[in-house]
C-alpha positions as CSV (number, residue, x, y, z in Angstrom):
1,M,13.7,-12.0,5.8
2,P,10.1,-11.0,6.5
3,E,9.1,-7.9,4.7
4,R,6.4,-5.3,4.8
5,P,3.3,-7.7,3.8
6,E,4.6,-10.5,6.3
7,L,5.3,-8.1,8.9
8,D,1.7,-6.2,8.5
9,H,0.1,-9.7,8.6
10,Q,2.0,-10.5,11.9
11,L,0.8,-7.3,13.4
12,T,-2.6,-8.5,13.1
13,I,-2.1,-11.9,14.7
14,L,0.0,-10.7,17.5
15,R,-2.4,-7.7,18.3
16,A,-5.0,-10.4,18.7
17,E,-3.0,-12.8,20.8
18,V,-0.7,-11.1,22.9
19,L,-2.3,-7.7,24.2
20,Q,-3.0,-7.4,27.4
21,R,-1.8,-10.8,28.6
22,E,0.4,-10.5,31.8
23,I,4.0,-11.8,31.5
24,S,5.0,-14.4,34.0
25,D,8.1,-15.6,32.7
26,V,11.3,-14.6,30.3
27,Q,13.8,-17.1,29.2
28,V,16.9,-15.9,27.2
29,L,18.1,-19.0,25.5
30,D,20.6,-17.4,23.5
31,P,22.2,-14.6,25.4
32,V,23.8,-13.0,22.3
33,L,20.3,-12.1,20.8
34,L,19.4,-9.9,23.7
35,R,20.3,-6.1,23.9
36,M,19.7,-4.5,27.1
37,M,19.6,-0.9,26.7
38,V,18.2,-0.4,30.5
39,E,19.6,-1.5,33.7
40,G,18.5,-4.6,35.3
41,D,17.5,-8.2,34.9
42,V,15.0,-8.8,32.2
43,L,12.8,-11.0,34.0
44,V,12.6,-8.7,36.7
45,L,11.9,-5.8,34.2
46,L,9.0,-7.6,32.4
47,Q,7.4,-9.9,34.9
48,G,3.8,-8.6,35.7
49,R,3.8,-6.3,32.6
50,C,1.7,-6.7,29.9
51,F,2.2,-5.9,26.2
52,A,-0.1,-2.8,25.3
53,S,0.6,-2.6,21.8
54,V,2.3,-4.0,18.8
55,D,3.5,-1.9,16.1
56,R,6.0,-1.9,12.9
57,R,8.6,0.4,12.1
58,A,10.8,-0.3,9.1
59,H,11.6,-4.0,9.5
60,F,11.1,-4.1,13.4
61,L,8.2,-5.2,15.6
62,I,7.9,-3.1,18.5
63,F,6.2,-4.4,21.8
64,G,5.0,-1.3,23.9
65,L,4.6,-2.9,27.8
66,E,2.5,-1.3,30.3
67,G,3.0,-1.2,34.2
68,G,6.1,-0.3,35.9
69,S,8.4,2.6,35.5
70,P,9.9,3.6,33.3
71,P,7.7,2.9,30.0
72,L,9.7,-0.1,28.1
73,E,9.8,-1.5,24.7
74,L,10.6,-4.7,23.3
75,L,12.0,-4.1,19.8
76,V,12.7,-7.2,17.6
77,N,14.6,-6.8,14.4
78,P,14.2,-10.4,12.7
79,M,16.7,-9.8,10.0
80,L,17.3,-12.7,7.8
81,A,15.5,-15.7,9.3
82,G,13.9,-14.5,12.6
83,R,10.2,-15.5,13.2
84,F,7.6,-15.7,15.7
85,T,5.7,-18.5,16.9
86,L,2.8,-19.1,19.9
87,A,3.2,-22.2,21.6
88,D,1.8,-24.1,25.2
89,K,4.1,-23.9,28.0
90,G,4.6,-27.9,27.7
91,A,5.2,-27.8,24.1
92,R,9.1,-28.7,22.8
93,V,11.5,-25.8,22.7
94,T,13.1,-25.9,19.4
95,K,17.0,-25.7,19.2
96,D,16.5,-22.2,17.2
97,T,14.4,-20.4,19.9
98,G,16.4,-17.3,21.1
99,F,14.1,-15.8,23.4
100,L,10.4,-16.5,24.7
101,V,7.9,-14.6,26.9
102,E,5.4,-16.6,29.1
103,F,2.1,-15.5,30.0
104,T,0.1,-16.1,33.0
105,D,-2.2,-18.8,31.2
106,G,0.7,-20.9,29.9
107,V,0.8,-19.5,26.5
108,Q,4.4,-18.7,25.3
109,L,5.6,-16.1,22.3
110,R,8.6,-17.5,21.0
111,Y,11.4,-15.8,18.9
112,R,12.9,-18.3,16.9
113,D,16.1,-17.6,14.6
114,R,18.2,-20.4,12.9
115,K,20.6,-17.9,11.5
116,Q,21.2,-16.2,14.8
117,M,21.1,-13.0,13.0
118,G,18.1,-11.4,14.5
119,K,18.1,-8.8,17.6
120,V,15.9,-8.0,20.6
121,Y,16.2,-5.0,22.1
122,L,14.6,-4.1,25.8
123,A,14.8,-0.2,25.9
124,A,13.0,2.8,27.6
125,A,10.1,4.0,25.2
126,A,11.8,7.3,25.1
127,D,14.8,5.9,24.0
128,R,13.8,4.0,20.7
129,A,15.9,6.2,18.3
130,R,19.0,5.0,20.2
131,V,18.0,1.6,18.6
132,P,20.2,1.1,15.3
133,G,18.0,0.9,12.4
134,L,15.5,3.1,14.0
135,A,17.5,6.6,14.3
136,E,16.1,7.7,11.2
137,V,13.2,6.1,9.4
138,G,12.0,7.5,5.9
139,V,8.3,7.8,4.7
140,D,5.7,4.9,4.9
141,V,5.3,3.9,1.6
142,L,1.7,3.0,2.0
143,S,0.5,5.9,3.9
144,A,-1.1,9.0,2.4
145,E,2.2,11.0,3.0
146,F,3.7,9.0,0.2
147,T,2.9,11.0,-2.5
148,F,4.5,11.5,-6.1
149,E,5.8,14.6,-5.0
150,V,7.5,13.4,-1.9
151,F,8.8,10.4,-3.8
152,A,10.4,12.8,-6.4
153,A,12.1,15.2,-3.9
154,L,13.8,12.1,-2.3
155,A,14.8,10.8,-5.7
156,K,16.2,14.1,-6.6
157,K,18.9,13.6,-4.0
158,R,20.0,10.2,-5.0
159,R,23.3,9.4,-7.0
160,D,23.2,5.7,-6.3
161,Q,21.5,2.7,-8.0
162,V,17.9,2.7,-7.8
163,K,17.7,-0.7,-6.0
164,V,20.0,0.7,-3.3
165,F,17.5,3.8,-3.0
166,L,14.4,1.4,-2.4
167,L,16.2,-0.4,0.3
168,D,17.2,2.5,2.1
169,K,15.1,2.6,5.4
170,S,16.2,6.2,6.1
171,A,14.1,7.1,2.8
172,L,11.8,4.7,2.3
173,D,9.5,2.8,5.3
174,A,10.0,0.0,3.8
175,L,10.8,-2.5,1.2
176,G,13.3,-5.5,1.4
177,N,15.2,-7.4,-1.6
178,A,12.3,-9.5,-2.6
179,Y,9.7,-6.7,-2.9
180,A,12.4,-4.2,-4.3
181,D,12.9,-6.7,-7.0
182,E,9.2,-7.2,-7.8
183,T,8.8,-3.2,-7.7
184,L,11.4,-2.9,-10.4
185,F,9.9,-5.3,-12.3
186,A,6.6,-4.2,-12.3
187,A,8.2,-0.7,-13.1
188,G,10.2,-2.0,-15.9
189,I,13.5,-0.7,-14.6
190,H,16.9,-2.1,-14.5
191,P,18.2,-3.0,-10.9
192,K,21.5,-1.3,-11.8
193,A,20.1,1.9,-13.2
194,R,21.1,5.2,-11.4
195,V,18.3,7.2,-9.9
196,R,19.2,10.2,-11.8
197,E,18.9,8.4,-14.9
198,L,15.2,8.2,-14.5
199,D,13.0,10.8,-16.0
200,E,9.6,12.1,-14.6
201,D,7.6,9.0,-16.3
202,G,10.2,6.5,-14.8
203,L,9.7,8.1,-11.4
204,K,6.1,8.1,-11.8
205,R,6.2,4.3,-12.7
206,L,8.3,3.7,-9.7
207,H,6.3,5.4,-7.3
208,R,3.3,3.6,-8.6
209,A,4.8,0.1,-8.4
210,I,6.0,0.6,-4.8
211,V,2.6,1.1,-3.7
212,D,0.6,-1.2,-6.1
213,V,3.3,-4.3,-5.3
214,L,3.0,-3.9,-1.8
215,K,-0.8,-3.6,-1.3
216,E,-1.4,-6.6,-3.7
217,A,1.3,-8.6,-1.9
218,S,-0.3,-7.5,1.5
219,A,-3.8,-8.7,0.2
220,I,-2.5,-12.0,-0.7
221,V,-0.7,-12.8,2.4
222,R,-3.9,-11.5,4.4
223,D,-6.2,-13.7,2.4
224,R,-4.3,-16.7,2.8
225,D,-4.4,-16.0,6.5
226,T,-1.1,-17.8,7.1
227,A,0.5,-18.9,10.6
228,L,2.4,-16.3,12.5
229,D,5.7,-18.1,11.2
230,E,5.0,-18.9,7.5
231,K,6.4,-16.8,4.8
232,V,4.5,-16.9,1.4
233,R,6.4,-16.0,-1.8
234,D,5.0,-18.4,-4.3
235,F,3.2,-15.6,-6.1
236,L,6.3,-13.6,-6.5
237,K,7.0,-12.9,-10.5
238,V,11.0,-12.5,-10.5
239,R,12.3,-13.0,-6.9
240,N,14.4,-16.4,-6.5
241,R,13.3,-17.3,-10.3
242,K,16.8,-17.4,-12.0
243,G,16.4,-19.1,-15.3
244,E,12.6,-19.4,-15.1
245,P,10.5,-17.9,-18.0
246,C,9.8,-14.1,-17.5
247,P,5.8,-14.0,-17.0
248,Q,5.6,-11.1,-19.4
249,C,8.0,-11.8,-22.1
250,G,9.2,-15.5,-21.6
251,A,12.9,-14.5,-21.2
252,P,14.9,-16.1,-18.6
253,I,15.1,-14.1,-15.5
254,R,18.6,-13.1,-14.6
255,V,20.5,-12.2,-11.4
256,A,23.1,-9.4,-10.8
257,G,24.7,-7.8,-8.0
258,V,23.9,-4.7,-6.4
259,H,25.8,-3.2,-3.7
260,G,26.1,-6.6,-2.1
261,H,22.6,-7.5,-2.9
262,D,21.3,-9.8,-5.6
263,A,18.6,-8.9,-8.0
264,F,16.6,-10.7,-9.9
265,F,15.2,-9.2,-13.2
266,C,14.2,-9.5,-16.8
267,A,16.7,-8.2,-19.3
268,V,13.8,-7.7,-21.8
269,C,11.3,-6.3,-19.6
270,Q,13.7,-4.0,-17.7
271,P,16.4,-3.1,-20.2
272,D,19.9,-1.7,-19.5
273,H,20.0,1.2,-21.6
274,K,23.4,2.2,-20.4
275,G,24.9,-1.1,-21.6
276,R,26.4,-2.2,-18.3
277,G,27.7,-5.6,-19.6
278,F,24.5,-7.6,-20.0
279,V,23.6,-9.5,-23.1
280,S,20.7,-7.6,-24.8
281,W,18.0,-10.2,-25.4
282,R,16.6,-8.1,-27.8
283,K,19.2,-9.2,-30.3
């Protein structure tokens, strides 16, 4: 799924390409994709309006619409495989296109999803909190508010595994599977460790790693200036590298299940101090 670095890069592109363009047409090619939280026809509601803003919240991209009443928002959760593309009106529409917005100049913003797992909500701006996944969103981990004190206070309440904590959008805005793994590797913490097992030094390493990993990844994605629909992950150190040598120690990268998620890690650099059934590569 697109994660924070990709979503922030997409925001930059979308703000440059779609803001203040008047909508002339809307096509819903996959009816299951669209969730209408306001009464009426989607074309009637959007035609003649413009996107006034594009923002990110958790793993949603939120398009604010101006013109008409009430103020509306188009909220998109790409889930596993959703992505946006920009195309001219005459360009072939691919089979995985589920929703598109056409502007008066013929440019189309298309939402594509080969897994058909993503969701698009049309809602009144005042009802954003009613959208599943946006009712409660935690502290932005790249904001000034994400201090160690705030992080430690959140961690103090947790009794679950550390990767589960990192993925909890109601606590932290926001990490996904890939960058949770990269963060834990950078901090030297096993993905199955319980949050309550971490001492102050461990929490400090984890807090620092969250910020450093996401900032570094965001800079790489931004500098490569990739296309709107392109996902760049070739620089990640452990994610999806099962069996490859650890970039720090050379031991093979391993995979474990954590509460329904896969977790890639190095058993040497991220030791399992509680002995939860893993081979000790130190021996």
